[in-house]
BAFIMI-894344 format. One record per residue: residue number from 1; residue in one letter; chain; x, y, z of N, C-alpha, C in turn. Coordinates in nm, 3 decimals. Layout:
# BAFIMI-894344
<semar><num>NUM</num><residuo>A</residuo><cadena>A</cadena><n_u>X</n_u><n_v>Y</n_v><n_w>Z</n_w><ca_u>X</ca_u><ca_v>Y</ca_v><ca_w>Z</ca_w><c_u>X</c_u><c_v>Y</c_v><c_w>Z</c_w></semar>
...
//
This chain:
# BAFIMI-894344
<semar><num>1</num><residuo>M</residuo><cadena>A</cadena><n_u>1.396</n_u><n_v>0.402</n_v><n_w>-1.260</n_w><ca_u>1.366</ca_u><ca_v>0.528</ca_v><ca_w>-1.193</ca_w><c_u>1.497</c_u><c_v>0.591</c_v><c_w>-1.149</c_w></semar>
<semar><num>2</num><residuo>K</residuo><cadena>A</cadena><n_u>1.511</n_u><n_v>0.720</n_v><n_w>-1.173</n_w><ca_u>1.634</ca_u><ca_v>0.793</ca_v><ca_w>-1.144</ca_w><c_u>1.627</c_u><c_v>0.861</c_v><c_w>-1.007</c_w></semar>
<semar><num>3</num><residuo>S</residuo><cadena>A</cadena><n_u>1.729</n_u><n_v>0.842</n_v><n_w>-0.925</n_w><ca_u>1.736</ca_u><ca_v>0.908</ca_v><ca_w>-0.795</ca_w><c_u>1.791</c_u><c_v>1.048</c_v><c_w>-0.812</c_w></semar>
<semar><num>4</num><residuo>T</residuo><cadena>A</cadena><n_u>1.730</n_u><n_v>1.143</n_v><n_w>-0.741</n_w><ca_u>1.777</ca_u><ca_v>1.282</ca_v><ca_w>-0.746</ca_w><c_u>1.881</c_u><c_v>1.308</c_v><c_w>-0.638</c_w></semar>
<semar><num>5</num><residuo>G</residuo><cadena>A</cadena><n_u>1.888</n_u><n_v>1.222</n_v><n_w>-0.538</n_w><ca_u>1.979</ca_u><ca_v>1.243</ca_v><ca_w>-0.427</ca_w><c_u>1.925</c_u><c_v>1.343</c_v><c_w>-0.326</c_w></semar>
<semar><num>6</num><residuo>I</residuo><cadena>A</cadena><n_u>1.803</n_u><n_v>1.387</n_v><n_w>-0.345</n_w><ca_u>1.741</ca_u><ca_v>1.486</ca_v><ca_w>-0.256</ca_w><c_u>1.656</c_u><c_v>1.412</c_v><c_w>-0.152</c_w></semar>
<semar><num>7</num><residuo>V</residuo><cadena>A</cadena><n_u>1.673</n_u><n_v>1.448</n_v><n_w>-0.026</n_w><ca_u>1.594</ca_u><ca_v>1.390</ca_v><ca_w>0.083</ca_w><c_u>1.523</c_u><c_v>1.505</c_v><c_w>0.155</c_w></semar>
<semar><num>8</num><residuo>R</residuo><cadena>A</cadena><n_u>1.395</n_u><n_v>1.488</n_v><n_w>0.180</n_w><ca_u>1.318</ca_u><ca_v>1.589</ca_v><ca_w>0.252</ca_w><c_u>1.238</c_u><c_v>1.520</c_v><c_w>0.362</c_w></semar>
<semar><num>9</num><residuo>K</residuo><cadena>A</cadena><n_u>1.221</n_u><n_v>1.587</n_v><n_w>0.476</n_w><ca_u>1.137</ca_u><ca_v>1.537</ca_v><ca_w>0.584</ca_w><c_u>0.996</c_u><c_v>1.593</c_v><c_w>0.568</c_w></semar>
<semar><num>10</num><residuo>T</residuo><cadena>A</cadena><n_u>0.898</n_u><n_v>1.519</n_v><n_w>0.618</n_w><ca_u>0.762</ca_u><ca_v>1.571</ca_v><ca_w>0.619</ca_w><c_u>0.746</c_u><c_v>1.662</c_v><c_w>0.742</c_w></semar>
<semar><num>11</num><residuo>D</residuo><cadena>A</cadena><n_u>0.657</n_u><n_v>1.759</n_v><n_w>0.732</n_w><ca_u>0.630</ca_u><ca_v>1.844</ca_v><ca_w>0.849</ca_w><c_u>0.523</c_u><c_v>1.776</c_v><c_w>0.935</c_w></semar>
<semar><num>12</num><residuo>H</residuo><cadena>A</cadena><n_u>0.476</n_u><n_v>1.844</n_v><n_w>1.037</n_w><ca_u>0.380</ca_u><ca_v>1.782</ca_v><ca_w>1.130</ca_w><c_u>0.245</c_u><c_v>1.751</c_v><c_w>1.065</c_w></semar>
<semar><num>13</num><residuo>L</residuo><cadena>A</cadena><n_u>0.218</n_u><n_v>1.807</n_v><n_w>0.948</n_w><ca_u>0.094</ca_u><ca_v>1.778</ca_v><ca_w>0.875</ca_w><c_u>0.117</c_u><c_v>1.678</c_v><c_w>0.761</c_w></semar>
<semar><num>14</num><residuo>G</residuo><cadena>A</cadena><n_u>0.240</n_u><n_v>1.627</n_v><n_w>0.749</n_w><ca_u>0.270</ca_u><ca_v>1.529</ca_v><ca_w>0.645</ca_w><c_u>0.307</c_u><c_v>1.590</c_v><c_w>0.511</c_w></semar>
<semar><num>15</num><residuo>R</residuo><cadena>A</cadena><n_u>0.333</n_u><n_v>1.720</n_v><n_w>0.508</n_w><ca_u>0.365</ca_u><ca_v>1.788</ca_v><ca_w>0.383</ca_w><c_u>0.515</c_u><c_v>1.784</c_v><c_w>0.355</c_w></semar>
<semar><num>16</num><residuo>I</residuo><cadena>A</cadena><n_u>0.548</n_u><n_v>1.789</n_v><n_w>0.227</n_w><ca_u>0.688</ca_u><ca_v>1.805</ca_v><ca_w>0.186</ca_w><c_u>0.694</c_u><c_v>1.920</c_v><c_w>0.086</c_w></semar>
<semar><num>17</num><residuo>V</residuo><cadena>A</cadena><n_u>0.812</n_u><n_v>1.976</n_v><n_w>0.071</n_w><ca_u>0.834</ca_u><ca_v>2.080</ca_v><ca_w>-0.028</ca_w><c_u>0.916</c_u><c_v>2.020</c_v><c_w>-0.141</c_w></semar>
<semar><num>18</num><residuo>L</residuo><cadena>A</cadena><n_u>0.866</n_u><n_v>2.035</n_v><n_w>-0.264</n_w><ca_u>0.945</ca_u><ca_v>1.991</ca_v><ca_w>-0.379</ca_w><c_u>1.050</c_u><c_v>2.097</c_v><c_w>-0.408</c_w></semar>
<semar><num>19</num><residuo>P</residuo><cadena>A</cadena><n_u>1.177</n_u><n_v>2.058</n_v><n_w>-0.413</n_w><ca_u>1.283</ca_u><ca_v>2.157</ca_v><ca_w>-0.436</ca_w><c_u>1.264</c_u><c_v>2.234</c_v><c_w>-0.567</c_w></semar>
<semar><num>20</num><residuo>K</residuo><cadena>A</cadena><n_u>1.307</n_u><n_v>2.359</n_v><n_w>-0.564</n_w><ca_u>1.291</ca_u><ca_v>2.448</ca_v><ca_w>-0.678</ca_w><c_u>1.351</c_u><c_v>2.389</c_v><c_w>-0.805</c_w></semar>
<semar><num>21</num><residuo>E</residuo><cadena>A</cadena><n_u>1.468</n_u><n_v>2.326</n_v><n_w>-0.795</n_w><ca_u>1.534</ca_u><ca_v>2.269</ca_v><ca_w>-0.913</ca_w><c_u>1.447</c_u><c_v>2.160</c_v><c_w>-0.975</c_w></semar>
<semar><num>22</num><residuo>L</residuo><cadena>A</cadena><n_u>1.383</n_u><n_v>2.080</n_v><n_w>-0.890</n_w><ca_u>1.296</ca_u><ca_v>1.973</ca_v><ca_w>-0.938</ca_w><c_u>1.171</c_u><c_v>2.031</c_v><c_w>-1.004</c_w></semar>
<semar><num>23</num><residuo>R</residuo><cadena>A</cadena><n_u>1.110</n_u><n_v>2.130</n_v><n_w>-0.939</n_w><ca_u>0.992</ca_u><ca_v>2.195</ca_v><ca_w>-0.998</ca_w><c_u>1.026</c_u><c_v>2.259</c_v><c_w>-1.132</c_w></semar>
<semar><num>24</num><residuo>R</residuo><cadena>A</cadena><n_u>1.142</n_u><n_v>2.321</n_v><n_w>-1.139</n_w><ca_u>1.184</ca_u><ca_v>2.386</ca_v><ca_w>-1.264</ca_w><c_u>1.206</c_u><c_v>2.282</c_v><c_w>-1.374</c_w></semar>
<semar><num>25</num><residuo>S</residuo><cadena>A</cadena><n_u>1.277</n_u><n_v>2.175</n_v><n_w>-1.344</n_w><ca_u>1.307</ca_u><ca_v>2.075</ca_v><ca_w>-1.447</ca_w><c_u>1.181</c_u><c_v>2.001</c_v><c_w>-1.494</c_w></semar>
<semar><num>26</num><residuo>L</residuo><cadena>A</cadena><n_u>1.080</n_u><n_v>1.987</n_v><n_w>-1.406</n_w><ca_u>0.956</ca_u><ca_v>1.920</ca_v><ca_w>-1.444</ca_w><c_u>0.847</c_u><c_v>2.017</c_v><c_w>-1.486</c_w></semar>
<semar><num>27</num><residuo>E</residuo><cadena>A</cadena><n_u>0.882</n_u><n_v>2.147</n_v><n_w>-1.491</n_w><ca_u>0.788</ca_u><ca_v>2.253</ca_v><ca_w>-1.530</ca_w><c_u>0.662</c_u><c_v>2.252</c_v><c_w>-1.444</c_w></semar>
<semar><num>28</num><residuo>I</residuo><cadena>A</cadena><n_u>0.681</n_u><n_v>2.240</n_v><n_w>-1.313</n_w><ca_u>0.570</ca_u><ca_v>2.245</ca_v><ca_w>-1.218</ca_w><c_u>0.561</c_u><c_v>2.388</c_v><c_w>-1.165</c_w></semar>
<semar><num>29</num><residuo>E</residuo><cadena>A</cadena><n_u>0.450</n_u><n_v>2.452</n_v><n_w>-1.193</n_w><ca_u>0.426</ca_u><ca_v>2.590</ca_v><ca_w>-1.151</ca_w><c_u>0.342</c_u><c_v>2.591</c_v><c_w>-1.023</c_w></semar>
<semar><num>30</num><residuo>P</residuo><cadena>A</cadena><n_u>0.345</n_u><n_v>2.703</n_v><n_w>-0.948</n_w><ca_u>0.258</ca_u><ca_v>2.712</ca_v><ca_w>-0.830</ca_w><c_u>0.113</c_u><c_v>2.684</c_v><c_w>-0.867</c_w></semar>
<semar><num>31</num><residuo>K</residuo><cadena>A</cadena><n_u>0.047</n_u><n_v>2.607</n_v><n_w>-0.786</n_w><ca_u>-0.094</ca_u><ca_v>2.569</ca_v><ca_w>-0.800</ca_w><c_u>-0.121</c_u><c_v>2.468</c_v><c_w>-0.911</c_w></semar>
<semar><num>32</num><residuo>D</residuo><cadena>A</cadena><n_u>-0.016</n_u><n_v>2.416</n_v><n_w>-0.978</n_w><ca_u>-0.036</ca_u><ca_v>2.308</ca_v><ca_w>-1.074</ca_w><c_u>-0.089</c_u><c_v>2.185</c_v><c_w>-1.000</c_w></semar>
<semar><num>33</num><residuo>P</residuo><cadena>A</cadena><n_u>-0.189</n_u><n_v>2.119</n_v><n_w>-1.055</n_w><ca_u>-0.238</ca_u><ca_v>1.997</ca_v><ca_w>-0.990</ca_w><c_u>-0.140</c_u><c_v>1.881</c_v><c_w>-1.012</c_w></semar>
<semar><num>34</num><residuo>L</residuo><cadena>A</cadena><n_u>-0.119</n_u><n_v>1.802</n_v><n_w>-0.909</n_w><ca_u>-0.035</ca_u><ca_v>1.683</ca_v><ca_w>-0.916</ca_w><c_u>-0.121</c_u><c_v>1.562</c_v><c_w>-0.884</c_w></semar>
<semar><num>35</num><residuo>E</residuo><cadena>A</cadena><n_u>-0.101</n_u><n_v>1.454</n_v><n_w>-0.958</n_w><ca_u>-0.173</ca_u><ca_v>1.330</ca_v><ca_w>-0.933</ca_w><c_u>-0.082</c_u><c_v>1.240</c_v><c_w>-0.850</c_w></semar>
<semar><num>36</num><residuo>I</residuo><cadena>A</cadena><n_u>-0.140</n_u><n_v>1.169</n_v><n_w>-0.754</n_w><ca_u>-0.062</ca_u><ca_v>1.086</ca_v><ca_w>-0.661</ca_w><c_u>-0.094</c_u><c_v>0.939</c_v><c_w>-0.688</c_w></semar>
<semar><num>37</num><residuo>F</residuo><cadena>A</cadena><n_u>0.012</n_u><n_v>0.860</n_v><n_w>-0.708</n_w><ca_u>-0.001</ca_u><ca_v>0.717</ca_v><ca_w>-0.730</ca_w><c_u>0.075</c_u><c_v>0.642</c_v><c_w>-0.622</c_w></semar>
<semar><num>38</num><residuo>I</residuo><cadena>A</cadena><n_u>0.034</n_u><n_v>0.520</n_v><n_w>-0.596</n_w><ca_u>0.104</ca_u><ca_v>0.432</ca_v><ca_w>-0.504</ca_w><c_u>0.151</c_u><c_v>0.311</c_v><c_w>-0.584</c_w></semar>
<semar><num>39</num><residuo>D</residuo><cadena>A</cadena><n_u>0.279</n_u><n_v>0.276</n_v><n_w>-0.569</n_w><ca_u>0.336</ca_u><ca_v>0.157</ca_v><ca_w>-0.633</ca_w><c_u>0.415</c_u><c_v>0.082</c_v><c_w>-0.527</c_w></semar>
<semar><num>40</num><residuo>G</residuo><cadena>A</cadena><n_u>0.350</n_u><n_v>-0.015</n_v><n_w>-0.464</n_w><ca_u>0.414</ca_u><ca_v>-0.084</ca_v><ca_w>-0.352</ca_w><c_u>0.435</c_u><c_v>0.013</c_v><c_w>-0.238</c_w></semar>
<semar><num>41</num><residuo>E</residuo><cadena>A</cadena><n_u>0.562</n_u><n_v>0.035</n_v><n_w>-0.203</n_w><ca_u>0.595</ca_u><ca_v>0.131</ca_v><ca_w>-0.097</ca_w><c_u>0.636</c_u><c_v>0.267</c_v><c_w>-0.152</c_w></semar>
<semar><num>42</num><residuo>R</residuo><cadena>A</cadena><n_u>0.617</n_u><n_v>0.287</n_v><n_w>-0.280</n_w><ca_u>0.656</ca_u><ca_v>0.414</ca_v><ca_w>-0.343</ca_w><c_u>0.535</c_u><c_v>0.505</c_v><c_w>-0.361</c_w></semar>
<semar><num>43</num><residuo>V</residuo><cadena>A</cadena><n_u>0.557</n_u><n_v>0.633</n_v><n_w>-0.342</n_w><ca_u>0.458</ca_u><ca_v>0.735</ca_v><ca_w>-0.373</ca_w><c_u>0.508</c_u><c_v>0.807</c_v><c_w>-0.498</c_w></semar>
<semar><num>44</num><residuo>I</residuo><cadena>A</cadena><n_u>0.426</n_u><n_v>0.810</n_v><n_w>-0.601</n_w><ca_u>0.467</ca_u><ca_v>0.871</ca_v><ca_w>-0.727</ca_w><c_u>0.379</c_u><c_v>0.993</c_v><c_w>-0.754</c_w></semar>
<semar><num>45</num><residuo>L</residuo><cadena>A</cadena><n_u>0.444</n_u><n_v>1.105</n_v><n_w>-0.778</n_w><ca_u>0.374</ca_u><ca_v>1.229</ca_v><ca_w>-0.813</ca_w><c_u>0.388</c_u><c_v>1.251</c_v><c_w>-0.962</c_w></semar>
<semar><num>46</num><residuo>S</residuo><cadena>A</cadena><n_u>0.280</n_u><n_v>1.291</n_v><n_w>-1.025</n_w><ca_u>0.282</ca_u><ca_v>1.319</ca_v><ca_w>-1.168</ca_w><c_u>0.201</c_u><c_v>1.444</c_v><c_w>-1.194</c_w></semar>
<semar><num>47</num><residuo>K</residuo><cadena>A</cadena><n_u>0.248</n_u><n_v>1.528</n_v><n_w>-1.285</n_w><ca_u>0.171</ca_u><ca_v>1.645</ca_v><ca_w>-1.323</ca_w><c_u>0.038</c_u><c_v>1.597</c_v><c_w>-1.380</c_w></semar>
<semar><num>48</num><residuo>Y</residuo><cadena>A</cadena><n_u>-0.071</n_u><n_v>1.647</n_v><n_w>-1.325</n_w><ca_u>-0.204</ca_u><ca_v>1.602</ca_v><ca_w>-1.366</ca_w><c_u>-0.244</c_u><c_v>1.667</c_v><c_w>-1.497</c_w></semar>
<semar><num>49</num><residuo>K</residuo><cadena>A</cadena><n_u>-0.285</n_u><n_v>1.584</n_v><n_w>-1.591</n_w><ca_u>-0.339</ca_u><ca_v>1.634</ca_v><ca_w>-1.717</ca_w><c_u>-0.477</c_u><c_v>1.571</c_v><c_w>-1.735</c_w></semar>
<semar><num>50</num><residuo>P</residuo><cadena>A</cadena><n_u>-0.579</n_u><n_v>1.655</n_v><n_w>-1.739</n_w><ca_u>-0.714</ca_u><ca_v>1.599</ca_v><ca_w>-1.757</ca_w><c_u>-0.723</c_u><c_v>1.523</c_v><c_w>-1.889</c_w></semar>
<semar><num>51</num><residuo>T</residuo><cadena>A</cadena><n_u>-0.810</n_u><n_v>1.425</n_v><n_w>-1.893</n_w><ca_u>-0.830</ca_u><ca_v>1.353</ca_v><ca_w>-2.018</ca_w><c_u>-0.888</c_u><c_v>1.447</c_v><c_w>-2.122</c_w></semar>
<semar><num>52</num><residuo>K</residuo><cadena>A</cadena><n_u>-0.856</n_u><n_v>1.418</n_v><n_w>-2.244</n_w><ca_u>-0.904</ca_u><ca_v>1.497</ca_v><ca_w>-2.359</ca_w><c_u>-0.853</c_u><c_v>1.642</c_v><c_w>-2.355</c_w></semar>
<semar><num>53</num><residuo>Q</residuo><cadena>A</cadena><n_u>-0.732</n_u><n_v>1.664</n_v><n_w>-2.302</n_w><ca_u>-0.672</ca_u><ca_v>1.796</ca_v><ca_w>-2.301</ca_w><c_u>-0.586</c_u><c_v>1.812</c_v><c_w>-2.425</c_w></semar>
<semar><num>54</num><residuo>C</residuo><cadena>A</cadena><n_u>-0.609</n_u><n_v>1.917</n_v><n_w>-2.502</n_w><ca_u>-0.532</ca_u><ca_v>1.944</ca_v><ca_w>-2.623</ca_w><c_u>-0.387</c_u><c_v>1.971</c_v><c_w>-2.585</c_w></semar>
<semar><num>55</num><residuo>M</residuo><cadena>A</cadena><n_u>-0.297</n_u><n_v>1.906</n_v><n_w>-2.657</n_w><ca_u>-0.154</ca_u><ca_v>1.919</ca_v><ca_w>-2.629</ca_w><c_u>-0.097</c_u><c_v>2.052</c_v><c_w>-2.675</c_w></semar>
<semar><num>56</num><residuo>V</residuo><cadena>A</cadena><n_u>-0.170</n_u><n_v>2.123</n_v><n_w>-2.759</n_w><ca_u>-0.123</ca_u><ca_v>2.251</ca_v><ca_w>-2.811</ca_w><c_u>-0.185</c_u><c_v>2.367</c_v><c_w>-2.734</c_w></semar>
<semar><num>57</num><residuo>T</residuo><cadena>A</cadena><n_u>-0.317</n_u><n_v>2.366</n_v><n_w>-2.718</n_w><ca_u>-0.386</ca_u><ca_v>2.480</ca_v><ca_w>-2.656</ca_w><c_u>-0.416</c_u><c_v>2.460</c_v><c_w>-2.508</c_w></semar>
<semar><num>58</num><residuo>G</residuo><cadena>A</cadena><n_u>-0.416</n_u><n_v>2.334</n_v><n_w>-2.461</n_w><ca_u>-0.452</ca_u><ca_v>2.306</ca_v><ca_w>-2.322</ca_w><c_u>-0.602</c_u><c_v>2.297</c_v><c_w>-2.301</c_w></semar>
<semar><num>59</num><residuo>E</residuo><cadena>A</cadena><n_u>-0.680</n_u><n_v>2.317</n_v><n_w>-2.406</n_w><ca_u>-0.826</ca_u><ca_v>2.313</ca_v><ca_w>-2.397</ca_w><c_u>-0.872</c_u><c_v>2.171</c_v><c_w>-2.362</c_w></semar>
<semar><num>60</num><residuo>V</residuo><cadena>A</cadena><n_u>-0.964</n_u><n_v>2.161</n_v><n_w>-2.266</n_w><ca_u>-1.022</ca_u><ca_v>2.032</ca_v><ca_w>-2.229</ca_w><c_u>-1.163</c_u><c_v>2.027</c_v><c_w>-2.284</c_w></semar>
<semar><num>61</num><residuo>S</residuo><cadena>A</cadena><n_u>-1.190</n_u><n_v>1.928</n_v><n_w>-2.369</n_w><ca_u>-1.322</ca_u><ca_v>1.915</ca_v><ca_w>-2.429</ca_w><c_u>-1.343</c_u><c_v>1.773</c_v><c_w>-2.479</c_w></semar>
<semar><num>62</num><residuo>E</residuo><cadena>A</cadena><n_u>-1.466</n_u><n_v>1.726</n_v><n_w>-2.468</n_w><ca_u>-1.501</ca_u><ca_v>1.595</ca_v><ca_w>-2.524</ca_w><c_u>-1.495</c_u><c_v>1.598</c_v><c_w>-2.676</c_w></semar>
<semar><num>63</num><residuo>D</residuo><cadena>A</cadena><n_u>-1.494</n_u><n_v>1.717</n_v><n_w>-2.735</n_w><ca_u>-1.488</ca_u><ca_v>1.730</ca_v><ca_w>-2.881</ca_w><c_u>-1.346</c_u><c_v>1.719</c_v><c_w>-2.936</c_w></semar>
<semar><num>64</num><residuo>N</residuo><cadena>A</cadena><n_u>-1.245</n_u><n_v>1.719</n_v><n_w>-2.848</n_w><ca_u>-1.106</ca_u><ca_v>1.707</ca_v><ca_w>-2.894</ca_w><c_u>-1.084</c_u><c_v>1.573</c_v><c_w>-2.962</c_w></semar>
<semar><num>65</num><residuo>H</residuo><cadena>A</cadena><n_u>-0.992</n_u><n_v>1.571</n_v><n_w>-3.057</n_w><ca_u>-0.964</ca_u><ca_v>1.452</ca_v><ca_w>-3.137</ca_w><c_u>-0.845</c_u><c_v>1.376</c_v><c_w>-3.078</c_w></semar>
<semar><num>66</num><residuo>V</residuo><cadena>A</cadena><n_u>-0.857</n_u><n_v>1.243</n_v><n_w>-3.076</n_w><ca_u>-0.753</ca_u><ca_v>1.156</ca_v><ca_w>-3.020</ca_w><c_u>-0.684</c_u><c_v>1.082</c_v><c_w>-3.134</c_w></semar>
<semar><num>67</num><residuo>F</residuo><cadena>A</cadena><n_u>-0.551</n_u><n_v>1.087</n_v><n_w>-3.136</n_w><ca_u>-0.472</ca_u><ca_v>1.021</ca_v><ca_w>-3.239</ca_w><c_u>-0.369</c_u><c_v>0.930</c_v><c_w>-3.175</c_w></semar>
<semar><num>68</num><residuo>F</residuo><cadena>A</cadena><n_u>-0.319</n_u><n_v>0.834</n_v><n_w>-3.252</n_w><ca_u>-0.210</ca_u><ca_v>0.745</ca_v><ca_w>-3.209</ca_w><c_u>-0.240</c_u><c_v>0.679</c_v><c_w>-3.076</c_w></semar>
<semar><num>69</num><residuo>D</residuo><cadena>A</cadena><n_u>-0.357</n_u><n_v>0.613</n_v><n_w>-3.068</n_w><ca_u>-0.396</ca_u><ca_v>0.538</ca_v><ca_w>-2.948</ca_w><c_u>-0.390</c_u><c_v>0.623</c_v><c_w>-2.821</c_w></semar>
<semar><num>70</num><residuo>G</residuo><cadena>A</cadena><n_u>-0.433</n_u><n_v>0.748</n_v><n_w>-2.829</n_w><ca_u>-0.440</ca_u><ca_v>0.835</ca_v><ca_w>-2.712</ca_w><c_u>-0.312</c_u><c_v>0.910</c_v><c_w>-2.680</c_w></semar>
<semar><num>71</num><residuo>K</residuo><cadena>A</cadena><n_u>-0.209</n_u><n_v>0.893</n_v><n_w>-2.761</n_w><ca_u>-0.082</ca_u><ca_v>0.962</ca_v><ca_w>-2.734</ca_w><c_u>-0.086</c_u><c_v>1.108</c_v><c_w>-2.774</c_w></semar>
<semar><num>72</num><residuo>V</residuo><cadena>A</cadena><n_u>-0.173</n_u><n_v>1.143</n_v><n_w>-2.871</n_w><ca_u>-0.184</ca_u><ca_v>1.281</ca_v><ca_w>-2.919</ca_w><c_u>-0.331</c_u><c_v>1.321</c_v><c_w>-2.913</c_w></semar>
<semar><num>73</num><residuo>I</residuo><cadena>A</cadena><n_u>-0.358</n_u><n_v>1.432</n_v><n_w>-2.845</n_w><ca_u>-0.494</ca_u><ca_v>1.486</ca_v><ca_w>-2.835</ca_w><c_u>-0.491</c_u><c_v>1.630</c_v><c_w>-2.882</c_w></semar>
<semar><num>74</num><residuo>L</residuo><cadena>A</cadena><n_u>-0.578</n_u><n_v>1.663</n_v><n_w>-2.978</n_w><ca_u>-0.580</ca_u><ca_v>1.797</ca_v><ca_w>-3.034</ca_w><c_u>-0.722</c_u><c_v>1.851</c_v><c_w>-3.045</c_w></semar>
<semar><num>75</num><residuo>S</residuo><cadena>A</cadena><n_u>-0.739</n_u><n_v>1.978</n_v><n_w>-3.014</n_w><ca_u>-0.864</ca_u><ca_v>2.048</ca_v><ca_w>-3.038</ca_w><c_u>-0.863</c_u><c_v>2.097</c_v><c_w>-3.182</c_w></semar>
<semar><num>76</num><residuo>A</residuo><cadena>A</cadena><n_u>-0.974</n_u><n_v>2.150</n_v><n_w>-3.229</n_w><ca_u>-0.979</ca_u><ca_v>2.205</ca_v><ca_w>-3.364</ca_w><c_u>-0.877</c_u><c_v>2.318</c_v><c_w>-3.378</c_w></semar>
<semar><num>77</num><residuo>E</residuo><cadena>A</cadena><n_u>-0.867</n_u><n_v>2.404</n_v><n_w>-3.277</n_w><ca_u>-0.769</ca_u><ca_v>2.513</ca_v><ca_w>-3.280</ca_w><c_u>-0.627</c_u><c_v>2.459</c_v><c_w>-3.276</c_w></semar>
<semar><num>78</num><residuo>G</residuo><cadena>A</cadena><n_u>-0.604</n_u><n_v>2.355</n_v><n_w>-3.195</n_w><ca_u>-0.472</ca_u><ca_v>2.292</ca_v><ca_w>-3.187</ca_w><c_u>-0.432</c_u><c_v>2.233</c_v><c_w>-3.321</c_w></semar>
<semar><num>79</num><residuo>M</residuo><cadena>A</cadena><n_u>-0.527</n_u><n_v>2.169</n_v><n_w>-3.389</n_w><ca_u>-0.497</ca_u><ca_v>2.113</ca_v><ca_w>-3.522</ca_w><c_u>-0.464</c_u><c_v>2.225</c_v><c_w>-3.622</c_w></semar>
<semar><num>80</num><residuo>R</residuo><cadena>A</cadena><n_u>-0.539</n_u><n_v>2.336</n_v><n_w>-3.613</n_w><ca_u>-0.514</ca_u><ca_v>2.448</ca_v><ca_w>-3.703</ca_w><c_u>-0.373</c_u><c_v>2.503</c_v><c_w>-3.682</c_w></semar>
<semar><num>81</num><residuo>R</residuo><cadena>A</cadena><n_u>-0.336</n_u><n_v>2.523</n_v><n_w>-3.554</n_w><ca_u>-0.203</ca_u><ca_v>2.575</ca_v><ca_w>-3.523</ca_w><c_u>-0.093</c_u><c_v>2.478</c_v><c_w>-3.567</c_w></semar>
<semar><num>82</num><residuo>L</residuo><cadena>A</cadena><n_u>-0.114</n_u><n_v>2.349</n_v><n_w>-3.543</n_w><ca_u>-0.016</ca_u><ca_v>2.248</ca_v><ca_w>-3.582</ca_w><c_u>0.000</c_u><c_v>2.246</c_v><c_w>-3.734</c_w></semar>
<semar><num>83</num><residuo>K</residuo><cadena>A</cadena><n_u>-0.112</n_u><n_v>2.255</n_v><n_w>-3.805</n_w><ca_u>-0.108</ca_u><ca_v>2.257</ca_v><ca_w>-3.951</ca_w><c_u>-0.025</c_u><c_v>2.376</c_v><c_w>-4.001</c_w></semar>
<semar><num>84</num><residuo>E</residuo><cadena>A</cadena><n_u>-0.046</n_u><n_v>2.493</n_v><n_w>-3.941</n_w><ca_u>0.030</ca_u><ca_v>2.612</ca_v><ca_w>-3.980</ca_w><c_u>0.179</c_u><c_v>2.596</c_v><c_w>-3.951</c_w></semar>
<semar><num>85</num><residuo>E</residuo><cadena>A</cadena><n_u>0.211</n_u><n_v>2.543</n_v><n_w>-3.833</n_w><ca_u>0.353</ca_u><ca_v>2.520</ca_v><ca_w>-3.797</ca_w><c_u>0.418</c_u><c_v>2.424</c_v><c_w>-3.895</c_w></semar>
<semar><num>86</num><residuo>L</residuo><cadena>A</cadena><n_u>0.348</n_u><n_v>2.314</n_v><n_w>-3.927</n_w><ca_u>0.404</ca_u><ca_v>2.216</ca_v><ca_w>-4.021</ca_w><c_u>0.419</c_u><c_v>2.277</c_v><c_w>-4.160</c_w></semar>
<semar><num>87</num><residuo>K</residuo><cadena>A</cadena><n_u>0.323</n_u><n_v>2.357</n_v><n_w>-4.198</n_w><ca_u>0.328</ca_u><ca_v>2.424</ca_v><ca_w>-4.328</ca_w><c_u>0.450</c_u><c_v>2.517</c_v><c_w>-4.334</c_w></semar>
<semar><num>88</num><residuo>D</residuo><cadena>A</cadena><n_u>0.473</n_u><n_v>2.593</n_v><n_w>-4.227</n_w><ca_u>0.588</ca_u><ca_v>2.682</ca_v><ca_w>-4.221</ca_w><c_u>0.719</c_u><c_v>2.603</c_v><c_w>-4.218</c_w></semar>
<semar><num>89</num><residuo>Y</residuo><cadena>A</cadena><n_u>0.719</n_u><n_v>2.492</n_v><n_w>-4.147</n_w><ca_u>0.840</ca_u><ca_v>2.411</ca_v><ca_w>-4.131</ca_w><c_u>0.878</c_u><c_v>2.343</c_v><c_w>-4.263</c_w></semar>
<semar><num>90</num><residuo>F</residuo><cadena>A</cadena><n_u>0.780</n_u><n_v>2.285</n_v><n_w>-4.331</n_w><ca_u>0.808</ca_u><ca_v>2.210</ca_v><ca_w>-4.452</ca_w><c_u>0.795</c_u><c_v>2.293</c_v><c_w>-4.580</c_w></semar>
<semar><num>91</num><residuo>G</residuo><cadena>A</cadena><n_u>0.745</n_u><n_v>2.415</n_v><n_w>-4.566</n_w><ca_u>0.736</ca_u><ca_v>2.505</ca_v><ca_w>-4.681</ca_w><c_u>0.618</c_u><c_v>2.491</c_v><c_w>-4.762</c_w></semar>
//
């Protein structure tokens, strides 16, 4: 795990502000959901991605297709777009 060197205090309600540079580098936008994990004494924040969310379109559906042991999830539209991109890339 990499240290950022950034230290923040919690406010009276237990809130912290994630620094702008950190939000920018992790592509966290206002109102993005974050998932909270506990690992011993560590609190881990992760950008929340619903299960079965297409990696291309962002569409969440039980009809989305799962490839490579869950590492790649694509909707029908996502597959179509990927096919076109690959076709353009490889000629």
